[in-house]
C-alpha positions, 0 to 999 in steps of 0.5 A: 500540433501533434495528435495521439491515440492516447495521452497519459498524464502521469507516469506512476503505476497506472500511467506506466501500465496503460502506456505499455498496454497501448504500446503493445497494441501499436497505438500512438501513445504519449506520457506526460510527467511533470518531473524530469525522471519517470516513475511518479510518486510511487518510484520517487517518494512513495511505494518504492522508496519507503519499502527500500528504506524498510528493507535497509533498516531491517538489514542494517539494524539486525532486527530479524536476528535480535531474538537470537543474539539480543536486542543490542545486536546490530549489523552496523553499529553507527547507522547514519542517514547516508547509509539509508540513502545509498541503497535507496538511490541505487534502487530508484535509479534501477527502477527508472532505467527499467521504466525508460527501457520498457517505454522505448521498447514499446515505442511510448513517447514521453514529454516532461512538463506541466500539463493542463487542459485547454479543452476536452480534446486539447492539452497544453504542456509547459516545460522547464525551459519555457516552451509550451506545446499543444497536443490533441488526442482521441482519449486521455488518461489522468494518472497524476496520483496524490500529493501530501496534505500540508495544513497551514497550522503545521510549521513545515521547514523541510528539516525538523518538521517535514511531510512524507516526501521530504522525510526521505531526504533527512540529513540525519537520523533523529534520536526522537521522532513524532509521527502525526497520523496513524494511517498506512504511511505514518504507521510504516515510518513510525515502526521502521524508525522504531526498529532503528531504536529511535524513540517514536511517538505516533499520534492519531486524533481518532480513537482507532486506526487502520479501520479497514483491517480486522480488529483482532489483527490490529490488537495483535499489531498494537501489542507488538509495536508498543513492545517494540517501543512505539508510544501510540497515542490514540484519541489525541487531538492536536492543539498546536505544533511549535518549532522551538528550534532545538526541538519540536513540541506538540500540545495535545487537547488532553493537556499533555505535551510531546517533544522530539527532535523531528516531526513527520506529518503524515495525515492524509494526501490530496489528489494531484489535480489542481494544476490540470485545469480540469474545468476546461475539460468539463471535469470536477473533483471532490473535497480531496481533489480526487476524480470520480470514475466508473469503477468498471471502465475508469471513464470519468464524467467525460467519456473519452477522458479516463482516470486511474490510480490514487487520483481516484481514491480508494484503494490507493494501492500501487498494485491496484493502480497497475490493474486500473491503468491496463483496464482503462487503456484497453477500454479506451482503445476498444480492446476486450479484456478480462474484468478485475478480480474482486479479491485483491490483497492489501499490504502494509509494510510496517514492522511487523508487516500486515496483509489482508485479502477478503472480508474482516470479522467485523464485515462478516458480522455486519453482513450477518454471515455465519462463520468460523475462525481459524487462527495460527501463530507463527511460533507454532511452526518449525519455520518460525522457530528457525527464524526466531519469530516470537510473534506473528499470526494468520487468521482465516474466516470461513462461511459455515453455510458454504465452507468457503474461505471469505477472508484472511488476515496476516500480521508478521514476517513475510505477510505480504508474500504469504497473502497470495495463497489466500488470494488464489483460494478466495478467487477460486472459491476454495473452502476450508477443505483445501487447507486440510487436504493439501500438503504444504512445504515443511518447514515454511511459514505457509504451514500456518495456513494448514494449522489455521485451516485445521483449527476451524475445520475441527469446530465446523460441522461435518457435511452429510455428503462427507458421512456418506462417502466415509460409509461407502469407503468403509462398508463394515464400519456402517 
């Protein structure tokens, strides 16, 4: 039996960050992954593949240039599945190579196989070769992520009815596509394939979607994707999904039917914990197989066992998983570290992008915070004209009492990059005055912050101390 200071199950963003942190602290650390290549869901079927696919689609389709050269403009006339996969495989190979190098450089041991707890301090790993190894550790971190939800009522066949993992292996680009589930994954794939001029129908049983995003932003986003060709069906409960051979037919509760060449089922994910035998370690999971933790330390109900990443649920982002993994490793190894920031950005890599940080307008209203709103449209910026942007907006929310910025929402080109300006100002408790006083590079999309800041500033009352300073600067005027 081999003993480690820390054993990590899963090599996704949380496991990767924890392992490297432990390695830098010169502790004996082992990462176990069920796949023969490191990286977890994030690298192989989740974050990196979907974002690589999006970039490939936007480049090959000429999407970003169509406002200048017309909707028929394309960089490549006949785009096939092999075109999409070529860049994808190159990116994934590079990601795995970098990860393996990081582990080697920091003396992180790795083992490929299925892990299961024998007791609270012992884990058993079965390899594909049939070998079984038992290992012990002082501390454990579970970072196994999630897996796709596959209900029995959906006739999955791996070709024309697929989940989000199988979708990446598509043999051809369909002429029509049904996407079930308007969550982040469903919205991303629906909009990127619409950019390829695939006829897409996005079905969501609920009357709303992406409820954690500001409603004004969702209204603008909904208008854009419908204009781009996505047939959005909200409040459409599904009665039956039928594989009819040449097509897939979906019967809706409202009596309507939808047909397409392919169906992507993207309605939810489950914690990948069923094979871990958590009961042997004294742990339980919720109805989605997720593990409950202390959100400050990431300790489970068994103090020496930690969990981080998507396996613990909200917010289920690769970026926050990295932070969680590092914090968990530091606490497990008794090393002081800075607490996580309360303000972190969300990024949805749809077409167009959505990114937010801080509170939505609905949350401000629920909390009873008096506020003012500043809005800027990308078409109001010179950079927007240069890029040919017809849509896109930035919205900021400010407290009328403190003048602090409390929320920023962006939809449009570069939203996931632009949001970090908002994140910095939020964390530094900046006010509307920051955006009015400071100069932004010209021409840039970041100018939208200045425009939105002035939009709100001009409607907000002027504080008394500002009036005093003005009189002191200009005695004659007083």
